[in-house]
C-alpha positions as CSV (number, residue, x, y, z in Angstrom):
1,M,-53.6,-34.5,-15.2
2,N,-54.2,-36.8,-18.2
3,L,-53.8,-40.4,-17.2
4,K,-52.3,-41.2,-20.6
5,Y,-49.2,-39.0,-19.8
6,I,-49.0,-40.5,-16.3
7,Y,-48.8,-44.0,-17.8
8,Q,-46.3,-42.9,-20.4
9,T,-44.1,-41.3,-17.7
10,M,-44.3,-44.4,-15.6
11,R,-43.4,-46.6,-18.6
12,F,-40.5,-44.2,-19.4
13,L,-39.2,-44.5,-15.8
14,L,-39.6,-48.3,-16.0
15,V,-37.5,-48.5,-19.2
16,V,-34.8,-46.2,-17.7
17,G,-34.8,-48.1,-14.4
18,G,-34.6,-51.4,-16.3
19,V,-31.6,-50.3,-18.3
20,I,-29.8,-49.0,-15.3
21,L,-30.5,-52.1,-13.3
22,A,-29.4,-54.3,-16.2
23,L,-26.1,-52.4,-16.5
24,Y,-25.5,-52.6,-12.8
25,L,-26.2,-56.3,-12.7
26,F,-24.0,-56.9,-15.6
27,Y,-21.1,-55.0,-14.0
28,Y,-21.6,-56.8,-10.6
29,L,-21.8,-60.2,-12.2
30,S,-18.8,-59.5,-14.4
31,T,-16.7,-58.8,-11.4
32,L,-17.5,-62.3,-10.1
33,T,-17.5,-64.2,-13.4
34,Y,-14.9,-62.4,-15.5
35,P,-12.7,-65.5,-16.2
36,F,-15.8,-67.1,-17.8
37,L,-16.6,-63.9,-19.7
38,I,-13.0,-64.0,-21.0
39,G,-13.5,-67.7,-21.9
40,L,-16.7,-66.8,-23.8
41,I,-14.9,-64.1,-25.8
42,I,-12.1,-66.4,-26.7
43,A,-14.5,-69.1,-27.6
44,F,-16.4,-66.7,-29.8
45,F,-13.2,-65.7,-31.7
46,I,-11.9,-69.2,-32.2
47,N,-15.2,-70.7,-33.2
48,P,-14.6,-70.2,-37.0
49,L,-11.3,-72.1,-36.6
50,V,-12.9,-74.8,-34.6
51,N,-15.6,-75.2,-37.2
52,F,-13.0,-75.4,-39.9
53,F,-11.2,-78.3,-38.2
54,E,-14.5,-80.0,-37.4
55,K,-16.0,-79.8,-40.9
56,K,-12.9,-79.7,-43.2
57,W,-10.7,-82.2,-41.3
58,K,-13.6,-84.3,-39.9
59,M,-12.4,-83.9,-36.3
60,P,-14.6,-84.5,-33.3
61,R,-15.7,-81.2,-31.7
62,V,-13.6,-81.9,-28.6
63,L,-10.4,-82.5,-30.6
64,A,-11.1,-79.5,-32.9
65,V,-11.3,-77.2,-29.9
66,F,-8.1,-78.7,-28.4
67,V,-6.2,-78.3,-31.7
68,A,-7.5,-74.7,-32.2
69,L,-6.3,-73.7,-28.7
70,I,-2.9,-75.3,-29.4
71,V,-2.7,-73.5,-32.8
72,I,-3.6,-70.1,-31.2
73,F,-1.2,-70.6,-28.4
74,A,1.6,-71.6,-30.8
75,V,1.0,-68.5,-33.0
76,F,1.1,-66.2,-30.0
77,A,4.2,-67.9,-28.5
78,G,5.9,-67.7,-31.9
79,L,5.1,-64.0,-32.2
80,I,6.3,-63.3,-28.7
81,T,9.5,-65.3,-29.3
82,L,10.1,-63.3,-32.5
83,L,9.5,-60.0,-30.7
84,V,11.8,-61.0,-27.8
85,A,14.5,-62.1,-30.2
86,E,14.3,-58.8,-32.1
87,I,14.4,-56.8,-28.8
88,V,17.4,-58.8,-27.6
89,T,19.2,-58.1,-30.9
90,G,18.3,-54.4,-30.6
91,A,19.4,-54.4,-27.0
92,N,22.8,-55.9,-27.9
93,Y,23.2,-53.2,-30.6
94,L,22.3,-50.5,-28.1
95,A,24.7,-51.9,-25.6
96,T,27.6,-51.3,-28.0
97,V,26.3,-47.9,-29.3
98,V,24.7,-46.2,-26.3
99,P,27.9,-45.7,-24.3
100,E,29.4,-43.7,-27.1
101,H,26.3,-41.6,-27.5
102,L,26.0,-41.3,-23.7
103,D,29.5,-39.8,-23.6
104,T,28.5,-37.3,-26.3
105,L,25.4,-36.4,-24.3
106,I,27.3,-35.9,-21.1
107,G,29.8,-33.8,-22.9
108,Y,27.1,-31.6,-24.3
109,I,25.5,-31.2,-20.9
110,E,28.8,-30.3,-19.3
111,D,29.5,-27.7,-22.1
112,Y,26.0,-26.3,-21.7
113,F,26.3,-26.1,-17.9
114,T,29.7,-24.3,-18.2
115,A,28.6,-21.9,-20.9
116,Q,25.0,-21.1,-19.8
117,I,24.2,-22.2,-16.3
118,L,27.3,-21.0,-14.4
119,P,27.2,-17.4,-15.9
120,L,23.5,-17.3,-15.1
121,Y,24.2,-18.5,-11.5
122,D,26.8,-15.8,-11.0
123,H,24.5,-13.2,-12.4
124,L,21.6,-14.3,-10.1
125,T,24.0,-14.4,-7.1
126,S,25.1,-10.8,-7.7
127,L,21.5,-9.7,-8.0
128,F,20.6,-11.6,-4.8
129,N,23.4,-9.9,-2.9
130,K,22.1,-6.5,-3.9
131,L,18.6,-7.2,-2.4
132,G,17.5,-6.1,1.0
133,A,17.4,-8.5,4.0
134,G,13.6,-9.0,3.8
135,Q,13.7,-9.8,0.1
136,K,16.6,-12.2,0.7
137,E,14.6,-14.0,3.4
138,T,11.5,-14.2,1.3
139,I,13.4,-15.7,-1.7
140,S,15.2,-18.2,0.6
141,S,11.9,-19.2,2.2
142,N,10.3,-19.8,-1.2
143,I,13.3,-21.8,-2.4
144,Q,13.1,-23.9,0.8
145,N,9.4,-24.5,0.3
146,I,10.0,-25.5,-3.4
147,G,12.8,-27.9,-2.3
148,Q,10.5,-29.4,0.4
149,K,7.7,-29.9,-2.1
150,I,10.1,-31.5,-4.6
151,G,11.5,-33.8,-1.9
152,T,8.0,-34.7,-0.7
153,T,6.8,-35.4,-4.2
154,A,9.9,-37.5,-5.1
155,G,9.6,-39.4,-1.8
156,S,5.9,-40.2,-2.5
157,F,6.7,-41.3,-6.0
158,I,9.5,-43.6,-4.8
159,K,7.3,-45.0,-2.0
160,N,4.4,-45.6,-4.4
161,L,6.8,-47.2,-7.0
162,F,8.2,-49.6,-4.4
163,G,4.7,-50.2,-3.1
164,I,3.7,-51.5,-6.6
165,I,6.1,-54.3,-6.4
166,P,4.3,-56.3,-3.7
167,N,1.0,-55.7,-5.6
168,I,2.5,-57.2,-8.7
169,L,3.9,-60.2,-6.8
170,T,0.4,-60.8,-5.3
171,W,-1.2,-60.2,-8.6
172,L,0.8,-63.0,-10.4
173,P,-0.9,-66.0,-8.6
174,N,-4.3,-64.4,-9.2
175,A,-3.4,-63.8,-12.9
176,A,-2.3,-67.5,-13.2
177,T,-5.6,-68.6,-11.6
178,V,-7.7,-66.4,-13.9
179,L,-5.7,-67.7,-17.0
180,I,-6.3,-71.4,-16.0
181,F,-10.1,-70.8,-15.4
182,S,-10.4,-68.8,-18.6
183,L,-8.7,-71.5,-20.7
184,L,-10.9,-74.2,-19.1
185,A,-14.0,-72.1,-19.7
186,T,-12.9,-71.5,-23.3
187,F,-12.6,-75.3,-23.8
188,F,-16.0,-76.2,-22.4
189,I,-17.9,-73.3,-23.9
190,S,-16.4,-73.9,-27.3
191,K,-17.1,-77.6,-27.1
192,D,-20.8,-77.0,-26.3
193,W,-21.1,-73.8,-28.3
194,Y,-24.1,-74.8,-30.4
195,R,-25.8,-76.6,-27.6
196,L,-25.5,-73.5,-25.3
197,S,-26.8,-71.3,-28.2
198,V,-29.9,-73.5,-28.6
199,L,-30.4,-73.5,-24.8
200,G,-30.1,-69.7,-24.6
201,G,-32.5,-69.4,-27.5
202,K,-35.1,-71.4,-25.6
203,L,-34.9,-69.1,-22.6
204,L,-35.6,-66.0,-24.6
205,P,-39.0,-64.9,-26.0
206,E,-39.3,-64.9,-29.8
207,K,-39.2,-61.1,-30.1
208,A,-36.1,-60.8,-28.0
209,K,-34.6,-63.7,-29.9
210,T,-35.1,-62.0,-33.2
211,S,-33.7,-58.6,-32.0
212,G,-30.9,-60.3,-30.2
213,R,-29.9,-62.2,-33.3
214,T,-29.8,-59.0,-35.3
215,V,-27.8,-57.2,-32.6
216,F,-25.4,-60.2,-32.3
217,I,-24.7,-60.4,-36.1
218,D,-24.2,-56.6,-36.4
219,L,-21.9,-56.5,-33.4
220,K,-19.9,-59.5,-34.6
221,K,-19.5,-57.8,-38.0
222,A,-18.5,-54.5,-36.4
223,L,-16.1,-56.1,-33.9
224,F,-14.2,-58.0,-36.6
225,G,-14.3,-54.9,-38.7
226,F,-12.8,-52.8,-35.9
227,I,-10.0,-55.4,-35.4
228,K,-9.4,-55.4,-39.1
229,A,-9.3,-51.6,-39.2
230,Q,-6.7,-51.4,-36.3
231,L,-4.5,-54.1,-38.0
232,T,-4.7,-52.2,-41.3
233,L,-3.7,-48.9,-39.6
234,I,-0.9,-50.5,-37.7
235,S,0.4,-52.2,-40.9
236,I,0.3,-48.9,-42.9
237,T,2.2,-47.1,-40.1
238,T,4.8,-49.9,-39.9
239,V,5.3,-49.9,-43.7
240,I,5.7,-46.1,-43.8
241,I,8.1,-46.1,-40.9
242,L,10.1,-48.9,-42.5
243,I,10.4,-47.1,-45.8
244,G,11.4,-43.8,-44.1
245,L,14.0,-45.5,-41.9
246,L,15.5,-47.3,-44.9
247,V,15.7,-44.0,-46.8
248,L,17.4,-42.4,-43.8
249,R,19.8,-45.4,-43.6
250,V,19.0,-46.2,-40.0
251,D,20.4,-49.4,-38.6
252,Y,17.9,-52.1,-37.6
253,A,15.1,-50.4,-39.5
254,I,12.9,-53.5,-39.5
255,T,13.1,-54.0,-35.7
256,I,12.4,-50.3,-35.0
257,A,9.5,-50.3,-37.5
258,L,8.0,-53.4,-35.9
259,V,8.3,-52.1,-32.4
260,T,7.0,-48.7,-33.4
261,G,4.0,-50.3,-35.2
262,I,3.2,-52.3,-32.0
263,V,3.5,-49.1,-29.9
264,D,1.0,-47.4,-32.4
265,V,-1.7,-49.5,-30.7
266,L,-1.5,-47.1,-27.7
267,P,-4.2,-44.4,-28.1
268,Y,-2.9,-40.9,-28.8
269,L,0.7,-41.5,-27.7
270,G,1.4,-44.1,-30.3
271,T,4.5,-43.6,-32.4
272,G,5.3,-40.4,-30.5
273,L,6.5,-42.6,-27.6
274,V,9.4,-43.7,-29.8
275,F,9.9,-40.7,-32.2
276,V,9.8,-37.7,-29.8
277,P,12.7,-38.8,-27.5
278,W,14.6,-40.1,-30.5
279,I,14.3,-36.8,-32.3
280,I,15.3,-34.8,-29.2
281,Y,18.4,-37.0,-28.6
282,T,19.6,-36.8,-32.2
283,A,19.2,-33.1,-32.2
284,I,21.1,-32.7,-29.0
285,S,23.9,-35.0,-30.2
286,G,24.4,-32.8,-33.2
287,N,23.0,-35.1,-35.9
288,M,20.5,-32.5,-37.2
289,G,20.1,-34.2,-40.6
290,L,18.8,-37.4,-39.0
291,A,16.7,-35.3,-36.5
292,I,15.0,-33.4,-39.3
293,G,14.4,-36.6,-41.3
294,L,12.9,-38.3,-38.3
295,G,10.7,-35.2,-37.6
296,V,9.4,-35.2,-41.2
297,L,8.7,-39.0,-41.0
298,Y,6.9,-38.5,-37.7
299,I,4.7,-35.8,-39.2
300,I,3.9,-38.0,-42.2
301,V,2.9,-40.9,-39.8
302,L,0.7,-38.5,-37.7
303,V,-1.0,-37.0,-40.7
304,Q,-1.7,-40.4,-42.4
305,R,-3.1,-41.7,-39.1
306,Q,-5.4,-38.8,-38.6
307,V,-6.6,-38.9,-42.2
308,M,-6.9,-42.6,-42.6
309,E,-8.3,-43.6,-39.2
310,P,-11.9,-42.2,-39.6
311,K,-12.1,-43.5,-43.2
312,I,-10.8,-47.0,-42.5
313,L,-12.9,-47.4,-39.3
314,S,-16.0,-46.2,-41.0
315,S,-15.6,-48.5,-44.0
316,S,-14.7,-51.5,-41.9
317,I,-17.4,-51.0,-39.3
318,G,-20.0,-49.6,-41.6
319,L,-20.4,-46.2,-40.0
320,D,-20.5,-42.7,-41.5
321,P,-17.0,-41.1,-41.5
322,L,-18.3,-37.9,-39.9
323,A,-20.1,-39.9,-37.2
324,T,-16.9,-41.9,-36.6
325,L,-14.8,-38.7,-36.3
326,I,-17.3,-37.2,-33.8
327,A,-17.3,-40.5,-31.8
328,L,-13.5,-40.4,-31.7
329,F,-13.4,-36.8,-30.5
330,V,-16.2,-37.1,-28.0
331,G,-14.7,-40.3,-26.6
332,F,-11.3,-38.6,-26.2
333,K,-12.7,-35.5,-24.5
334,T,-14.9,-37.5,-22.2
335,I,-12.6,-40.3,-20.8
336,G,-9.3,-39.5,-22.4
337,F,-7.1,-41.9,-24.4
338,L,-9.4,-44.9,-23.8
339,G,-12.2,-42.9,-25.4
340,L,-10.5,-43.3,-28.8
341,I,-11.6,-46.9,-28.6
342,V,-14.7,-46.6,-26.4
343,G,-16.2,-43.9,-28.6
344,P,-16.4,-45.9,-31.9
345,V,-17.5,-49.0,-30.0
346,T,-20.3,-47.1,-28.3
347,L,-21.4,-45.7,-31.7
348,V,-21.4,-49.2,-33.1
349,I,-23.6,-50.5,-30.2
350,I,-26.0,-47.6,-30.6
351,S,-26.2,-48.0,-34.4
352,T,-26.7,-51.8,-34.0
353,L,-29.5,-51.3,-31.4
354,Y,-31.1,-48.8,-33.7
355,R,-31.1,-51.2,-36.7
356,A,-32.5,-53.9,-34.5
357,N,-35.5,-51.6,-33.8
358,V,-34.7,-51.7,-30.0
359,F,-35.2,-48.0,-29.6
360,H,-38.4,-48.2,-31.7
361,D,-39.8,-51.0,-29.6
362,A,-38.9,-49.1,-26.4
363,W,-40.6,-46.0,-27.6
364,A,-43.6,-47.9,-28.6
365,F,-43.8,-49.4,-25.1
366,I,-43.5,-45.9,-23.6
367,K,-46.3,-44.7,-25.8
368,G,-48.4,-47.6,-24.8
369,K,-48.6,-49.2,-28.3
370,E,-48.4,-53.0,-29.0
371,V,-44.8,-54.1,-29.4
């Protein structure tokens, strides 16, 4: 066998093994140091704000980091307070309205049971009485088995549900610890951001430093572009829902539109989590005009999301719309709802590595050429 192909095969296996080992080490280390990784990510995001305070307001770096964290915390606290206030207002409204609608729903169920279920039960009972003894026994046995399965499933669900409560209670102290360490890590990493950047640059060879800088810049651009795209899509959805609810003269249209816009962050489910039960209830309660209006609004929201998402993502991240659409579909089919986020992110990483000539250099190494 040609030694050239043997060396190329060995280099290929070395590259594959190195990538797998690097991914495994990253995963293992991330399970031990994830509070500091969270701190690094937060420091990365707040670094422009820290630089603004440091350069424009002439603050010391330490004070600029502290002020930036206070500002970010205040903004999030304000948004959460506003959201909670809106939810409380909506809950008070529902507390006065729901009992009336609940009486309507119960009345509808009673009428349906009297008109449909009881005659069907009487008909099935008469058919059952006409069957032979063996057929009756088989049907009774099957019904008992179904009942036992339903009881077992319900019991397991309740057991698991109550079993989650201790896990949540034990998770809270750990979450508080992680939050404290993440904030401390954010402070120290952000304070020494440029010193750590220089130190990291000294530890890397020049070729890796150049490729790493290209990858970092492209990923940074793509990451902020991805966040911008999601915020744009959520804003468009919220505005469309608000206009539609105002046209339909729905009470608390602003609150419902804001909550639905936030729910739109959830992959695939999104606005359907609010609209589908709402449409079903309004249809059952007899308000068909509102049900049809909500249905049309829901279809408009779905269509605009499906049409706009690939285009906005591709323009914000810098990817081809068809490639983005394929990444969304493949991600969804591979790992489900989370794939709608992982798919475009993976495409961004692959595209960034390609532009940084990482694949070219790896192939050159496999071929035995000078990198």
